[in-house]
All heavy atoms as a GROMACS GRO file, in nm:
protein
  584
    1MET      N    1   0.082  -0.117   0.001
    1MET     CA    2  -0.005   0.001  -0.003
    1MET      C    3   0.088   0.128   0.000
    1MET      O    4   0.056   0.224  -0.061
    1MET     CB    5  -0.094  -0.003   0.126
    1MET     CG    6  -0.196   0.104   0.119
    1MET     SD    7  -0.308   0.067  -0.016
    1MET     CE    8  -0.443   0.174   0.024
    2TRP      N    9   0.194   0.122   0.080
    2TRP     CA   10   0.289   0.237   0.084
    2TRP      C   11   0.358   0.266  -0.056
    2TRP      O   12   0.371   0.370  -0.093
    2TRP     CB   13   0.394   0.221   0.189
    2TRP     CG   14   0.347   0.250   0.323
    2TRP    CD1   15   0.308   0.158   0.424
    2TRP    CD2   16   0.332   0.376   0.379
    2TRP    NE1   17   0.275   0.227   0.534
    2TRP    CE2   18   0.289   0.356   0.511
    2TRP    CE3   19   0.353   0.500   0.337
    2TRP    CZ2   20   0.260   0.468   0.598
    2TRP    CZ3   21   0.329   0.609   0.423
    2TRP    CH2   22   0.281   0.591   0.550
    3LEU      N   23   0.381   0.155  -0.122
    3LEU     CA   24   0.445   0.165  -0.248
    3LEU      C   25   0.351   0.231  -0.350
    3LEU      O   26   0.389   0.321  -0.426
    3LEU     CB   27   0.487   0.027  -0.303
    3LEU     CG   28   0.557   0.028  -0.437
    3LEU    CD1   29   0.686   0.104  -0.432
    3LEU    CD2   30   0.578  -0.122  -0.481
    4LEU      N   31   0.223   0.190  -0.350
    4LEU     CA   32   0.125   0.248  -0.437
    4LEU      C   33   0.100   0.395  -0.407
    4LEU      O   34   0.099   0.476  -0.501
    4LEU     CB   35  -0.006   0.172  -0.431
    4LEU     CG   36  -0.119   0.216  -0.514
    4LEU    CD1   37  -0.081   0.192  -0.662
    4LEU    CD2   38  -0.239   0.137  -0.480
    5LEU      N   39   0.093   0.430  -0.281
    5LEU     CA   40   0.076   0.570  -0.241
    5LEU      C   41   0.194   0.656  -0.284
    5LEU      O   42   0.182   0.759  -0.341
    5LEU     CB   43   0.052   0.584  -0.087
    5LEU     CG   44   0.032   0.722  -0.040
    5LEU    CD1   45  -0.095   0.784  -0.088
    5LEU    CD2   46   0.034   0.714   0.107
    6SER      N   47   0.317   0.602  -0.262
    6SER     CA   48   0.438   0.676  -0.294
    6SER      C   49   0.452   0.693  -0.441
    6SER      O   50   0.484   0.803  -0.487
    6SER     CB   51   0.564   0.603  -0.243
    6SER     OG   52   0.554   0.590  -0.102
    7LEU      N   53   0.426   0.593  -0.522
    7LEU     CA   54   0.439   0.598  -0.665
    7LEU      C   55   0.337   0.698  -0.728
    7LEU      O   56   0.368   0.771  -0.811
    7LEU     CB   57   0.426   0.462  -0.724
    7LEU     CG   58   0.539   0.370  -0.711
    7LEU    CD1   59   0.503   0.230  -0.774
    7LEU    CD2   60   0.659   0.426  -0.775
    8SER      N   61   0.214   0.691  -0.670
    8SER     CA   62   0.114   0.787  -0.725
    8SER      C   63   0.147   0.931  -0.694
    8SER      O   64   0.130   1.019  -0.781
    8SER     CB   65  -0.026   0.745  -0.676
    8SER     OG   66  -0.036   0.766  -0.534
    9LEU      N   67   0.190   0.962  -0.572
    9LEU     CA   68   0.229   1.100  -0.538
    9LEU      C   69   0.356   1.145  -0.610
    9LEU      O   70   0.360   1.259  -0.660
    9LEU     CB   71   0.251   1.110  -0.389
    9LEU     CG   72   0.128   1.084  -0.299
    9LEU    CD1   73   0.162   1.080  -0.155
    9LEU    CD2   74   0.024   1.192  -0.323
   10ILE      N   75   0.453   1.061  -0.637
   10ILE     CA   76   0.568   1.098  -0.706
   10ILE      C   77   0.534   1.122  -0.853
   10ILE      O   78   0.581   1.215  -0.915
   10ILE     CB   79   0.677   0.989  -0.694
   10ILE    CG1   80   0.736   0.990  -0.547
   10ILE    CG2   81   0.788   1.009  -0.792
   10ILE    CD1   82   0.827   0.884  -0.516
   11THR      N   83   0.451   1.041  -0.909
   11THR     CA   84   0.403   1.061  -1.053
   11THR      C   85   0.333   1.186  -1.069
   11THR      O   86   0.361   1.257  -1.164
   11THR     CB   87   0.318   0.935  -1.091
   11THR    OG1   88   0.389   0.812  -1.077
   11THR    CG2   89   0.282   0.948  -1.239
   12ILE      N   90   0.243   1.218  -0.981
   12ILE     CA   91   0.173   1.343  -0.994
   12ILE      C   92   0.260   1.464  -0.978
   12ILE      O   93   0.253   1.562  -1.055
   12ILE     CB   94   0.062   1.353  -0.889
   12ILE    CG1   95  -0.052   1.243  -0.919
   12ILE    CG2   96  -0.006   1.489  -0.883
   12ILE    CD1   97  -0.153   1.226  -0.809
   13ALA      N   98   0.360   1.458  -0.888
   13ALA     CA   99   0.456   1.563  -0.871
   13ALA      C  100   0.542   1.583  -0.992
   13ALA      O  101   0.567   1.699  -1.036
   13ALA     CB  102   0.540   1.540  -0.741
   14ILE      N  103   0.585   1.480  -1.055
   14ILE     CA  104   0.673   1.487  -1.167
   14ILE      C  105   0.598   1.542  -1.288
   14ILE      O  106   0.646   1.630  -1.356
   14ILE     CB  107   0.732   1.348  -1.207
   14ILE    CG1  108   0.838   1.307  -1.101
   14ILE    CG2  109   0.795   1.346  -1.342
   14ILE    CD1  110   0.885   1.170  -1.119
   15ILE      N  111   0.473   1.501  -1.305
   15ILE     CA  112   0.398   1.548  -1.426
   15ILE      C  113   0.368   1.699  -1.412
   15ILE      O  114   0.382   1.775  -1.501
   15ILE     CB  115   0.264   1.467  -1.443
   15ILE    CG1  116   0.302   1.323  -1.483
   15ILE    CG2  117   0.167   1.537  -1.539
   15ILE    CD1  118   0.180   1.230  -1.485
   16ASN      N  119   0.323   1.736  -1.294
   16ASN     CA  120   0.287   1.878  -1.274
   16ASN      C  121   0.406   1.961  -1.259
   16ASN      O  122   0.411   2.074  -1.311
   16ASN     CB  123   0.196   1.897  -1.151
   16ASN     CG  124   0.060   1.839  -1.173
   16ASN    OD1  125   0.014   1.834  -1.288
   16ASN    ND2  126   0.000   1.790  -1.067
   17GLY      N  127   0.506   1.914  -1.194
   17GLY     CA  128   0.632   1.999  -1.175
   17GLY      C  129   0.712   2.014  -1.297
   17GLY      O  130   0.776   2.120  -1.314
   18LYS      N  131   0.706   1.926  -1.391
   18LYS     CA  132   0.789   1.931  -1.511
   18LYS      C  133   0.733   2.049  -1.599
   18LYS      O  134   0.813   2.127  -1.658
   18LYS     CB  135   0.769   1.803  -1.594
   18LYS     CG  136   0.872   1.793  -1.704
   18LYS     CD  137   0.849   1.667  -1.786
   18LYS     CE  138   0.891   1.541  -1.703
   18LYS     NZ  139   0.881   1.419  -1.783
   19HIS      N  140   0.606   2.068  -1.606
   19HIS     CA  141   0.550   2.177  -1.681
   19HIS      C  142   0.589   2.317  -1.620
   19HIS      O  143   0.622   2.401  -1.693
   19HIS     CB  144   0.396   2.168  -1.686
   19HIS     CG  145   0.335   2.285  -1.753
   19HIS    ND1  146   0.346   2.317  -1.884
   19HIS    CD2  147   0.253   2.381  -1.702
   19HIS    CE1  148   0.272   2.423  -1.913
   19HIS    NE2  149   0.227   2.465  -1.806
   20ILE      N  150   0.584   2.318  -1.494
   20ILE     CA  151   0.620   2.448  -1.428
   20ILE      C  152   0.772   2.477  -1.446
   20ILE      O  153   0.809   2.590  -1.473
   20ILE     CB  154   0.584   2.446  -1.277
   20ILE    CG1  155   0.435   2.438  -1.257
   20ILE    CG2  156   0.638   2.567  -1.204
   20ILE    CD1  157   0.387   2.413  -1.114
   21TYR      N  158   0.851   2.375  -1.436
   21TYR     CA  159   0.996   2.392  -1.459
   21TYR      C  160   1.034   2.428  -1.597
   21TYR      O  161   1.121   2.513  -1.628
   21TYR     CB  162   1.069   2.263  -1.421
   21TYR     CG  163   1.217   2.275  -1.422
   21TYR    CD1  164   1.289   2.347  -1.326
   21TYR    CD2  165   1.292   2.217  -1.529
   21TYR    CE1  166   1.421   2.360  -1.328
   21TYR    CE2  167   1.431   2.228  -1.534
   21TYR     CZ  168   1.495   2.298  -1.434
   21TYR     OH  169   1.628   2.309  -1.437
   22LYS      N  170   0.961   2.379  -1.696
   22LYS     CA  171   0.986   2.407  -1.839
   22LYS      C  172   0.960   2.551  -1.872
   22LYS      O  173   1.019   2.609  -1.966
   22LYS     CB  174   0.913   2.310  -1.935
   22LYS     CG  175   0.976   2.174  -1.938
   22LYS     CD  176   0.903   2.089  -2.045
   22LYS     CE  177   0.961   1.951  -2.051
   22LYS     NZ  178   0.887   1.866  -2.147
   23THR      N  179   0.857   2.606  -1.806
   23THR     CA  180   0.820   2.743  -1.836
   23THR      C  181   0.901   2.844  -1.759
   23THR      O  182   0.871   2.962  -1.764
   23THR     CB  183   0.668   2.766  -1.816
   23THR    OG1  184   0.638   2.730  -1.674
   23THR    CG2  185   0.577   2.681  -1.904
   24TYR      N  186   0.996   2.798  -1.680
   24TYR     CA  187   1.085   2.881  -1.605
   24TYR      C  188   1.020   2.970  -1.499
   24TYR      O  189   1.049   3.084  -1.485
   24TYR     CB  190   1.180   2.974  -1.694
   24TYR     CG  191   1.255   2.892  -1.792
   24TYR    CD1  192   1.233   2.879  -1.928
   24TYR    CD2  193   1.364   2.816  -1.743
   24TYR    CE1  194   1.308   2.806  -2.006
   24TYR    CE2  195   1.444   2.742  -1.826
   24TYR     CZ  196   1.417   2.730  -1.958
   24TYR     OH  197   1.492   2.657  -2.042
   25GLU      N  198   0.917   2.925  -1.438
   25GLU     CA  199   0.843   2.995  -1.336
   25GLU      C  200   0.891   2.941  -1.201
   25GLU      O  201   0.832   2.858  -1.135
   25GLU     CB  202   0.695   2.979  -1.352
   25GLU     CG  203   0.647   3.034  -1.486
   25GLU     CD  204   0.505   2.992  -1.511
   25GLU    OE1  205   0.443   2.913  -1.439
   25GLU    OE2  206   0.443   3.041  -1.613
   26LYS      N  207   1.004   2.998  -1.156
   26LYS     CA  208   1.073   2.945  -1.033
   26LYS      C  209   0.991   2.968  -0.912
   26LYS      O  210   0.976   2.885  -0.820
   26LYS     CB  211   1.210   3.003  -1.021
   26LYS     CG  212   1.300   2.983  -1.134
   26LYS     CD  213   1.330   2.835  -1.154
   26LYS     CE  214   1.420   2.816  -1.272
   26LYS     NZ  215   1.437   2.685  -1.315
   27LYS      N  216   0.929   3.086  -0.897
   27LYS     CA  217   0.845   3.118  -0.781
   27LYS      C  218   0.729   3.021  -0.772
   27LYS      O  219   0.693   2.972  -0.669
   27LYS     CB  220   0.792   3.259  -0.777
   27LYS     CG  221   0.909   3.358  -0.762
   27LYS     CD  222   0.858   3.501  -0.766
   27LYS     CE  223   0.964   3.602  -0.760
   27LYS     NZ  224   0.917   3.737  -0.776
   28ASP      N  225   0.667   2.996  -0.882
   28ASP     CA  226   0.553   2.899  -0.886
   28ASP      C  227   0.596   2.760  -0.848
   28ASP      O  228   0.523   2.688  -0.786
   28ASP     CB  229   0.486   2.895  -1.026
   28ASP     CG  230   0.413   3.029  -1.059
   28ASP    OD1  231   0.390   3.107  -0.970
   28ASP    OD2  232   0.385   3.050  -1.183
   29LEU      N  233   0.718   2.719  -0.895
   29LEU     CA  234   0.767   2.588  -0.864
   29LEU      C  235   0.794   2.575  -0.711
   29LEU      O  236   0.765   2.467  -0.652
   29LEU     CB  237   0.899   2.567  -0.937
   29LEU     CG  238   0.957   2.423  -0.923
   29LEU    CD1  239   0.862   2.320  -0.972
   29LEU    CD2  240   1.089   2.416  -0.993
   30VAL      N  241   0.843   2.684  -0.648
   30VAL     CA  242   0.863   2.684  -0.504
   30VAL      C  243   0.729   2.664  -0.428
   30VAL      O  244   0.716   2.585  -0.339
   30VAL     CB  245   0.938   2.806  -0.460
   30VAL    CG1  246   0.943   2.813  -0.308
   30VAL    CG2  247   1.085   2.800  -0.512
   31VAL      N  248   0.634   2.742  -0.464
   31VAL     CA  249   0.498   2.740  -0.406
   31VAL      C  250   0.432   2.600  -0.432
   31VAL      O  251   0.371   2.543  -0.340
   31VAL     CB  252   0.413   2.854  -0.454
   31VAL    CG1  253   0.264   2.846  -0.406
   31VAL    CG2  254   0.466   2.989  -0.413
   32PHE      N  255   0.440   2.553  -0.555
   32PHE     CA  256   0.386   2.424  -0.582
   32PHE      C  257   0.454   2.316  -0.498
   32PHE      O  258   0.382   2.234  -0.444
   32PHE     CB  259   0.407   2.392  -0.732
   32PHE     CG  260   0.375   2.251  -0.770
   32PHE    CD1  261   0.245   2.208  -0.778
   32PHE    CD2  262   0.478   2.157  -0.792
   32PHE    CE1  263   0.219   2.078  -0.810
   32PHE    CE2  264   0.446   2.027  -0.822
   32PHE     CZ  265   0.317   1.985  -0.835
   33SER      N  266   0.587   2.324  -0.482
   33SER     CA  267   0.657   2.221  -0.405
   33SER      C  268   0.612   2.224  -0.262
   33SER      O  269   0.591   2.122  -0.190
   33SER     CB  270   0.805   2.244  -0.412
   33SER     OG  271   0.844   2.229  -0.547
   34LEU      N  272   0.600   2.350  -0.204
   34LEU     CA  273   0.555   2.364  -0.062
   34LEU      C  274   0.415   2.304  -0.047
   34LEU      O  275   0.389   2.234   0.051
   34LEU     CB  276   0.563   2.506  -0.027
   34LEU     CG  277   0.530   2.540   0.116
   34LEU    CD1  278   0.623   2.474   0.212
   34LEU    CD2  279   0.518   2.686   0.140
   35VAL      N  280   0.323   2.345  -0.132
   35VAL     CA  281   0.183   2.300  -0.114
   35VAL      C  282   0.169   2.150  -0.134
   35VAL      O  283   0.102   2.081  -0.061
   35VAL     CB  284   0.088   2.380  -0.212
   35VAL    CG1  285  -0.046   2.324  -0.221
   35VAL    CG2  286   0.084   2.528  -0.174
   36TYR      N  287   0.246   2.101  -0.235
   36TYR     CA  288   0.243   1.955  -0.255
   36TYR      C  289   0.305   1.878  -0.143
   36TYR      O  290   0.247   1.772  -0.102
   36TYR     CB  291   0.314   1.931  -0.393
   36TYR     CG  292   0.289   1.788  -0.444
   36TYR    CD1  293   0.163   1.766  -0.501
   36TYR    CD2  294   0.368   1.682  -0.418
   36TYR    CE1  295   0.132   1.637  -0.546
   36TYR    CE2  296   0.345   1.561  -0.464
   36TYR     CZ  297   0.225   1.534  -0.527
   36TYR     OH  298   0.193   1.406  -0.568
   37PHE      N  299   0.408   1.927  -0.081
   37PHE     CA  300   0.469   1.859   0.036
   37PHE      C  301   0.373   1.859   0.149
   37PHE      O  302   0.354   1.757   0.218
   37PHE     CB  303   0.597   1.936   0.075
   37PHE     CG  304   0.660   1.883   0.198
   37PHE    CD1  305   0.728   1.760   0.199
   37PHE    CD2  306   0.658   1.953   0.320
   37PHE    CE1  307   0.787   1.708   0.312
   37PHE    CE2  308   0.709   1.900   0.435
   37PHE     CZ  309   0.780   1.779   0.429
   38LEU      N  310   0.305   1.974   0.175
   38LEU     CA  311   0.208   1.975   0.286
   38LEU      C  312   0.092   1.884   0.260
   38LEU      O  313   0.042   1.820   0.357
   38LEU     CB  314   0.158   2.122   0.315
   38LEU     CG  315   0.271   2.213   0.365
   38LEU    CD1  316   0.208   2.355   0.374
   38LEU    CD2  317   0.318   2.172   0.499
   39SER      N  318   0.043   1.880   0.143
   39SER     CA  319  -0.071   1.794   0.111
   39SER      C  320  -0.030   1.646   0.111
   39SER      O  321  -0.113   1.560   0.153
   39SER     CB  322  -0.133   1.829  -0.027
   39SER     OG  323  -0.034   1.803  -0.130
   40THR      N  324   0.094   1.612   0.081
   40THR     CA  325   0.142   1.482   0.093
   40THR      C  326   0.152   1.434   0.241
   40THR      O  327   0.110   1.324   0.276
   40THR     CB  328   0.281   1.464   0.027
   40THR    OG1  329   0.273   1.500  -0.104
   40THR    CG2  330   0.329   1.320   0.045
   41ILE      N  331   0.196   1.518   0.328
   41ILE     CA  332   0.202   1.494   0.473
   41ILE      C  333   0.062   1.479   0.520
   41ILE      O  334   0.032   1.387   0.604
   41ILE     CB  335   0.273   1.612   0.544
   41ILE    CG1  336   0.418   1.619   0.505
   41ILE    CG2  337   0.260   1.590   0.694
   41ILE    CD1  338   0.505   1.495   0.530
   42PHE      N  339  -0.035   1.556   0.480
   42PHE     CA  340  -0.174   1.544   0.521
   42PHE      C  341  -0.232   1.410   0.473
   42PHE      O  342  -0.302   1.343   0.550
   42PHE     CB  343  -0.257   1.656   0.466
   42PHE     CG  344  -0.400   1.660   0.507
   42PHE    CD1  345  -0.437   1.690   0.635
   42PHE    CD2  346  -0.500   1.635   0.418
   42PHE    CE1  347  -0.565   1.693   0.684
   42PHE    CE2  348  -0.631   1.635   0.456
   42PHE     CZ  349  -0.662   1.665   0.585
   43ALA      N  350  -0.200   1.369   0.350
   43ALA     CA  351  -0.254   1.245   0.300
   43ALA      C  352  -0.187   1.120   0.379
   43ALA      O  353  -0.268   1.028   0.404
   43ALA     CB  354  -0.218   1.231   0.154
   44ILE      N  355  -0.070   1.133   0.411
   44ILE     CA  356  -0.008   1.025   0.488
   44ILE      C  357  -0.069   1.024   0.629
   44ILE      O  358  -0.097   0.905   0.684
   44ILE     CB  359   0.147   1.038   0.495
   44ILE    CG1  360   0.205   1.020   0.356
   44ILE    CG2  361   0.208   0.952   0.601
   44ILE    CD1  362   0.352   1.057   0.347
   45ALA      N  363  -0.094   1.132   0.691
   45ALA     CA  364  -0.160   1.139   0.827
   45ALA      C  365  -0.299   1.078   0.819
   45ALA      O  366  -0.344   1.004   0.912
   45ALA     CB  367  -0.160   1.280   0.872
   46LEU      N  368  -0.369   1.110   0.715
   46LEU     CA  369  -0.506   1.049   0.691
   46LEU      C  370  -0.499   0.902   0.681
   46LEU      O  371  -0.572   0.823   0.735
   46LEU     CB  372  -0.575   1.109   0.585
   46LEU     CG  373  -0.633   1.246   0.602
   46LEU    CD1  374  -0.700   1.304   0.471
   46LEU    CD2  375  -0.737   1.245   0.711
   47PHE      N  376  -0.400   0.852   0.595
   47PHE     CA  377  -0.378   0.714   0.578
   47PHE      C  378  -0.343   0.637   0.703
   47PHE      O  379  -0.385   0.526   0.722
   47PHE     CB  380  -0.271   0.693   0.473
   47PHE     CG  381  -0.239   0.550   0.441
   47PHE    CD1  382  -0.328   0.476   0.361
   47PHE    CD2  383  -0.121   0.491   0.486
   47PHE    CE1  384  -0.305   0.345   0.329
   47PHE    CE2  385  -0.094   0.357   0.448
   47PHE     CZ  386  -0.188   0.286   0.373
   48LEU      N  387  -0.266   0.696   0.787
   48LEU     CA  388  -0.227   0.638   0.916
   48LEU      C  389  -0.324   0.656   1.025
   48LEU      O  390  -0.308   0.613   1.136
   48LEU     CB  391  -0.097   0.692   0.962
   48LEU     CG  392   0.026   0.657   0.870
   48LEU    CD1  393   0.155   0.729   0.925
   48LEU    CD2  394   0.049   0.512   0.868
   49GLU      N  395  -0.441   0.730   0.996
   49GLU     CA  396  -0.546   0.754   1.086
   49GLU      C  397  -0.493   0.830   1.215
   49GLU      O  398  -0.532   0.802   1.324
   49GLU     CB  399  -0.618   0.634   1.123
   49GLU     CG  400  -0.684   0.565   1.010
   49GLU     CD  401  -0.761   0.434   1.046
   49GLU    OE1  402  -0.760   0.397   1.166
   49GLU    OE2  403  -0.815   0.375   0.952
   50LEU      N  404  -0.410   0.926   1.187
   50LEU     CA  405  -0.356   1.007   1.300
   50LEU      C  406  -0.460   1.116   1.327
   50LEU      O  407  -0.531   1.156   1.245
   50LEU     CB  408  -0.226   1.076   1.259
   50LEU     CG  409  -0.109   0.982   1.236
   50LEU    CD1  410   0.011   1.059   1.184
   50LEU    CD2  411  -0.071   0.902   1.356
   51PRO      N  412  -0.464   1.158   1.458
   51PRO     CA  413  -0.554   1.269   1.490
   51PRO      C  414  -0.510   1.398   1.426
   51PRO      O  415  -0.400   1.446   1.442
   51PRO     CB  416  -0.553   1.279   1.641
   51PRO     CG  417  -0.419   1.219   1.678
   51PRO     CD  418  -0.387   1.114   1.572
   52ILE      N  419  -0.604   1.466   1.348
   52ILE     CA  420  -0.568   1.585   1.280
   52ILE      C  421  -0.653   1.698   1.343
   52ILE      O  422  -0.773   1.686   1.358
   52ILE     CB  423  -0.600   1.581   1.131
   52ILE    CG1  424  -0.516   1.469   1.070
   52ILE    CG2  425  -0.576   1.712   1.062
   52ILE    CD1  426  -0.548   1.433   0.927
   53PRO      N  427  -0.579   1.798   1.400
   53PRO     CA  428  -0.658   1.903   1.467
   53PRO      C  429  -0.749   1.987   1.371
   53PRO      O  430  -0.716   1.998   1.253
   53PRO     CB  431  -0.541   1.992   1.529
   53PRO     CG  432  -0.430   1.963   1.442
   53PRO     CD  433  -0.440   1.824   1.395
   54SER      N  434  -0.846   2.043   1.427
   54SER     CA  435  -0.944   2.119   1.351
   54SER      C  436  -0.884   2.260   1.324
   54SER      O  437  -0.837   2.322   1.420
   54SER     CB  438  -1.070   2.132   1.428
   54SER     OG  439  -1.160   2.226   1.366
   55PRO      N  440  -0.890   2.313   1.203
   55PRO     CA  441  -0.838   2.446   1.179
   55PRO      C  442  -0.925   2.556   1.249
   55PRO      O  443  -0.881   2.668   1.274
   55PRO     CB  444  -0.845   2.461   1.025
   55PRO     CG  445  -0.920   2.345   0.979
   55PRO     CD  446  -0.933   2.241   1.087
   56LEU      N  447  -1.047   2.520   1.284
   56LEU     CA  448  -1.132   2.612   1.351
   56LEU      C  449  -1.079   2.658   1.482
   56LEU      O  450  -1.091   2.775   1.531
   56LEU     CB  451  -1.275   2.553   1.369
   56LEU     CG  452  -1.382   2.646   1.425
   56LEU    CD1  453  -1.397   2.771   1.335
   56LEU    CD2  454  -1.512   2.580   1.442
   57LYS      N  455  -1.009   2.569   1.555
   57LYS     CA  456  -0.947   2.608   1.676
   57LYS      C  457  -0.837   2.706   1.665
   57LYS      O  458  -0.823   2.802   1.742
   57LYS     CB  459  -0.894   2.480   1.751
   57LYS     CG  460  -0.998   2.388   1.808
   57LYS     CD  461  -0.935   2.271   1.877
   57LYS     CE  462  -1.044   2.179   1.922
   57LYS     NZ  463  -0.988   2.052   1.989
   58GLY      N  464  -0.757   2.690   1.560
   58GLY     CA  465  -0.649   2.790   1.535
   58GLY      C  466  -0.708   2.930   1.491
   58GLY      O  467  -0.654   3.031   1.537
   59ILE      N  468  -0.815   2.924   1.413
   59ILE     CA  469  -0.873   3.051   1.372
   59ILE      C  470  -0.943   3.120   1.499
   59ILE      O  471  -0.921   3.241   1.514
   59ILE     CB  472  -0.981   3.028   1.263
   59ILE    CG1  473  -0.912   2.976   1.139
   59ILE    CG2  474  -1.063   3.146   1.238
   59ILE    CD1  475  -1.003   2.923   1.031
   60THR      N  476  -1.000   3.040   1.581
   60THR     CA  477  -1.055   3.100   1.702
   60THR      C  478  -0.954   3.161   1.794
   60THR      O  479  -0.964   3.268   1.851
   60THR     CB  480  -1.140   2.994   1.780
   60THR    OG1  481  -1.233   2.937   1.693
   60THR    CG2  482  -1.202   3.051   1.898
   61PHE      N  483  -0.835   3.090   1.807
   61PHE     CA  484  -0.732   3.134   1.884
   61PHE      C  485  -0.674   3.268   1.837
   61PHE      O  486  -0.639   3.352   1.912
   61PHE     CB  487  -0.614   3.030   1.890
   61PHE     CG  488  -0.498   3.073   1.961
   61PHE    CD1  489  -0.495   3.067   2.110
   61PHE    CD2  490  -0.380   3.112   1.907
   61PHE    CE1  491  -0.387   3.104   2.182
   61PHE    CE2  492  -0.267   3.144   1.975
   61PHE     CZ  493  -0.273   3.141   2.116
   62ILE      N  494  -0.670   3.288   1.708
   62ILE     CA  495  -0.615   3.411   1.653
   62ILE      C  496  -0.718   3.524   1.660
   62ILE      O  497  -0.677   3.634   1.695
   62ILE     CB  498  -0.574   3.379   1.502
   62ILE    CG1  499  -0.455   3.289   1.498
   62ILE    CG2  500  -0.542   3.518   1.434
   62ILE    CD1  501  -0.415   3.243   1.359
   63TYR      N  502  -0.841   3.495   1.624
   63TYR     CA  503  -0.937   3.606   1.619
   63TYR      C  504  -1.013   3.644   1.748
   63TYR      O  505  -1.073   3.746   1.755
   63TYR     CB  506  -1.039   3.574   1.509
   63TYR     CG  507  -0.977   3.596   1.370
   63TYR    CD1  508  -0.959   3.491   1.285
   63TYR    CD2  509  -0.947   3.729   1.325
   63TYR    CE1  510  -0.907   3.510   1.158
   63TYR    CE2  511  -0.892   3.742   1.197
   63TYR     CZ  512  -0.865   3.636   1.116
   63TYR     OH  513  -0.814   3.654   0.994
   64GLN      N  514  -1.006   3.559   1.848
   64GLN     CA  515  -1.071   3.588   1.976
   64GLN      C  516  -1.022   3.712   2.038
   64GLN      O  517  -1.104   3.797   2.081
   64GLN     CB  518  -1.068   3.464   2.067
   64GLN     CG  519  -1.154   3.473   2.184
   64GLN     CD  520  -1.302   3.465   2.146
   64GLN    OE1  521  -1.340   3.400   2.053
   64GLN    NE2  522  -1.385   3.530   2.225
   65PRO      N  523  -0.894   3.734   2.056
   65PRO     CA  524  -0.846   3.855   2.115
   65PRO      C  525  -0.884   3.975   2.034
   65PRO      O  526  -0.913   4.085   2.093
   65PRO     CB  527  -0.697   3.840   2.116
   65PRO     CG  528  -0.671   3.703   2.112
   65PRO     CD  529  -0.780   3.637   2.034
   66LEU      N  530  -0.890   3.967   1.899
   66LEU     CA  531  -0.923   4.078   1.816
   66LEU      C  532  -1.075   4.115   1.837
   66LEU      O  533  -1.105   4.233   1.836
   66LEU     CB  534  -0.900   4.047   1.667
   66LEU     CG  535  -0.752   4.034   1.630
   66LEU    CD1  536  -0.740   3.986   1.489
   66LEU    CD2  537  -0.680   4.169   1.643
   67LEU      N  538  -1.156   4.014   1.845
   67LEU     CA  539  -1.298   4.042   1.869
   67LEU      C  540  -1.323   4.103   2.008
   67LEU      O  541  -1.408   4.190   2.020
   67LEU     CB  542  -1.372   3.905   1.860
   67LEU     CG  543  -1.390   3.853   1.720
   67LEU    CD1  544  -1.456   3.712   1.725
   67LEU    CD2  545  -1.469   3.944   1.628
   68GLN      N  546  -1.244   4.065   2.109
   68GLN     CA  547  -1.255   4.127   2.242
   68GLN      C  548  -1.211   4.265   2.234
   68GLN      O  549  -1.270   4.359   2.304
   68GLN     CB  550  -1.178   4.047   2.345
   68GLN     CG  551  -1.238   3.915   2.373
   68GLN     CD  552  -1.151   3.832   2.461
   68GLN    OE1  553  -1.033   3.865   2.494
   68GLN    NE2  554  -1.200   3.716   2.503
   69LEU      N  555  -1.107   4.304   2.161
   69LEU     CA  556  -1.062   4.440   2.144
   69LEU      C  557  -1.166   4.527   2.077
   69LEU      O  558  -1.184   4.642   2.120
   69LEU     CB  559  -0.927   4.449   2.071
   69LEU     CG  560  -0.797   4.418   2.143
   69LEU    CD1  561  -0.689   4.412   2.055
   69LEU    CD2  562  -0.781   4.535   2.250
   70LEU      N  563  -1.227   4.473   1.974
   70LEU     CA  564  -1.324   4.557   1.895
   70LEU      C  565  -1.454   4.581   1.971
   70LEU      O  566  -1.527   4.668   1.955
   70LEU     CB  567  -1.352   4.484   1.764
   70LEU     CG  568  -1.236   4.489   1.659
   70LEU    CD1  569  -1.269   4.405   1.542
   70LEU    CD2  570  -1.203   4.627   1.624
   71SER      N  571  -1.489   4.489   2.067
   71SER     CA  572  -1.616   4.493   2.134
   71SER      C  573  -1.605   4.590   2.258
   71SER      O  574  -1.703   4.629   2.317
   71SER     CB  575  -1.659   4.362   2.186
   71SER     OG  576  -1.572   4.309   2.281
   72MET      N  577  -1.480   4.636   2.288
   72MET     CA  578  -1.472   4.733   2.402
   72MET      C  579  -1.521   4.865   2.373
   72MET      O  580  -1.541   4.938   2.295
   72MET     CB  581  -1.326   4.739   2.443
   72MET     CG  582  -1.279   4.613   2.505
   72MET     SD  583  -1.103   4.634   2.560
   72MET     CE  584  -1.115   4.561   2.717
   0.00000   0.00000   0.00000
């Protein structure tokens, strides 16, 4: 199963990354690589059934003090 997951992710990265590299868009290649790396880590975490925190908790943590400041 790991082999199939790895081969599919590598194949997708090569196909999409090759087009970006050929058009000499280096910034796009860096952003693509970062997003693809993060999504691969997320896919592996889902595959291993690891607990994934809710993004709503992070958003609440950031915006709760701002809401309290604005309500004063």
